[in-house]
C-alpha positions as CSV (number, residue, x, y, z in Angstrom):
1,M,5.9,21.6,-13.4
2,S,3.7,23.7,-11.1
3,T,4.0,23.5,-7.3
4,S,0.5,22.0,-7.0
5,E,1.2,19.5,-9.7
6,K,4.5,18.5,-7.9
7,R,2.6,18.2,-4.6
8,S,-0.1,16.0,-6.1
9,R,2.5,13.8,-7.9
10,S,4.6,13.4,-4.7
11,S,1.6,12.5,-2.6
12,R,0.1,9.9,-4.8
13,S,-1.6,6.9,-3.2
14,T,-3.7,4.5,-5.3
15,R,-5.7,3.1,-2.4
16,K,-8.7,4.3,-4.3
17,A,-8.4,7.9,-3.1
18,R,-9.2,7.0,0.5
19,K,-10.7,10.1,2.2
20,P,-11.4,9.3,5.8
21,K,-13.5,11.8,7.6
22,T,-10.6,12.4,10.0
23,V,-8.1,9.9,11.3
24,T,-8.4,9.9,15.1
25,P,-5.2,10.8,17.1
26,G,-5.3,7.4,18.8
27,S,-5.3,5.6,15.4
28,L,-2.4,7.8,14.2
29,R,-0.4,7.0,17.3
30,S,-1.0,3.3,16.7
31,A,-0.3,3.6,13.0
32,E,3.0,5.4,13.7
33,A,4.1,2.4,15.9
34,L,2.9,-0.2,13.4
35,A,4.5,1.4,10.3
36,S,7.9,0.4,11.5
37,N,7.0,-3.3,10.9
38,Y,6.6,-2.9,7.2
39,T,9.3,-3.2,4.5
40,F,10.3,-0.1,2.5
41,V,11.5,-0.4,-1.0
42,L,13.3,2.5,-2.8
43,S,13.6,2.7,-6.5
44,P,15.1,5.3,-8.9
45,H,12.5,7.3,-10.8
46,A,13.4,9.1,-14.1
47,E,11.1,12.1,-13.5
48,E,10.9,12.4,-9.7
49,G,14.2,11.2,-8.5
50,F,13.1,8.3,-6.3
51,M,9.9,6.3,-5.7
52,G,9.2,4.7,-2.4
53,Q,6.8,1.9,-1.6
54,F,6.0,-0.4,1.3
55,I,5.7,-3.9,-0.2
56,E,2.8,-4.9,2.0
57,F,0.8,-1.8,0.8
58,P,1.3,-1.9,-3.0
59,G,-1.0,1.1,-3.5
60,V,0.8,3.4,-1.2
61,W,3.8,5.1,-2.8
62,G,5.6,8.4,-2.7
63,F,8.1,10.4,-4.8
64,A,10.9,12.8,-3.9
65,R,14.3,14.0,-5.1
66,T,16.4,12.4,-2.4
67,P,16.2,8.9,-0.8
68,E,15.7,10.5,2.7
69,A,12.8,12.7,1.6
70,C,11.2,9.9,-0.3
71,F,11.3,7.7,2.8
72,V,9.7,10.5,4.9
73,E,7.0,11.2,2.3
74,T,6.1,7.5,1.7
75,R,6.1,6.7,5.5
76,S,3.8,9.6,6.1
77,L,1.4,8.3,3.5
78,L,1.7,4.8,5.1
79,V,0.9,6.1,8.6
80,S,-2.2,8.0,7.3
81,T,-3.3,4.9,5.4
82,I,-2.8,2.6,8.4
83,G,-4.6,5.1,10.6
84,A,-7.6,5.3,8.2
85,M,-7.7,1.5,8.0
86,I,-7.8,1.2,11.8
87,D,-10.6,3.8,12.1
88,E,-12.6,1.9,9.4
89,G,-12.0,-1.5,11.1
90,E,-10.1,-2.9,8.2
91,V,-7.6,-5.8,8.7
92,L,-4.0,-4.7,8.2
93,P,-1.7,-6.8,6.0
94,S,0.9,-9.0,7.8
95,P,4.4,-7.6,7.7
96,A,6.6,-9.3,5.1
97,S,9.0,-10.2,7.9
98,D,6.2,-12.5,9.3
99,D,6.3,-14.3,6.0
100,N,6.0,-17.8,7.3
101,R,3.3,-18.8,4.9
102,S,3.4,-22.6,4.7
103,K,-0.1,-23.5,3.5
104,Q,-1.3,-23.4,0.0
105,V,-4.8,-23.1,-1.5
106,N,-5.5,-24.0,-5.1
107,I,-8.6,-22.7,-7.0
108,R,-9.8,-23.5,-10.5
109,L,-10.6,-20.5,-12.8
110,T,-11.6,-20.1,-16.4
111,E,-9.1,-18.4,-18.6
112,L,-11.2,-15.3,-18.7
113,E,-11.5,-15.2,-14.9
114,K,-7.8,-15.5,-14.5
115,L,-7.1,-12.7,-17.0
116,R,-9.6,-10.4,-15.3
117,I,-8.2,-11.1,-11.8
118,E,-4.6,-10.5,-13.1
119,A,-5.7,-7.2,-14.7
120,V,-7.4,-6.0,-11.5
121,A,-4.4,-7.1,-9.4
122,R,-1.9,-5.3,-11.6
123,Q,-4.2,-2.2,-11.7
124,M,-4.2,-2.1,-8.0
125,G,-0.4,-2.5,-7.7
126,F,-0.2,-6.1,-6.5
127,R,2.7,-8.2,-7.6
128,S,0.7,-11.4,-8.1
129,I,-2.8,-12.8,-8.1
130,S,-2.0,-14.5,-4.8
131,D,-1.1,-11.2,-3.1
132,Y,-4.3,-9.6,-4.4
133,I,-6.6,-12.5,-3.4
134,R,-5.0,-12.7,0.1
135,A,-5.4,-8.9,0.6
136,A,-9.0,-8.9,-0.7
137,A,-10.0,-11.8,1.5
138,L,-8.3,-10.7,4.6
139,S,-9.5,-7.1,4.3
140,K,-13.1,-8.2,5.0
141,P,-14.2,-8.7,8.7
142,A,-14.7,-12.3,9.6
């Protein structure tokens, strides 16, 4: 595997290839502080060694040969993503540790609507329709 191929594989992020003009230094400082609130998950990966992901950001993940390098890589991607979201005025997801969701909303869908939403949610890396709908709804300014 070539070096450039390794680099592109280890820096993957499926947040639809977000390319902010430039993340401002102030946003990066804020993002650095906020990143520690999110929950990191490390999984073995057959080809890359390890895959890291922050559960609140299902589209942000990194790969590395060691757990430590994987954490550093994935956290760096998270900080960049948070910084870009701040600069673009997007709402950040609530940390999983704040998971005190006690209210429920029910919606009626056709079978086709449900299948389409599930497909989009999976494609974007969400664990459930609920996570996808919550993120989509809360990412829009009020």
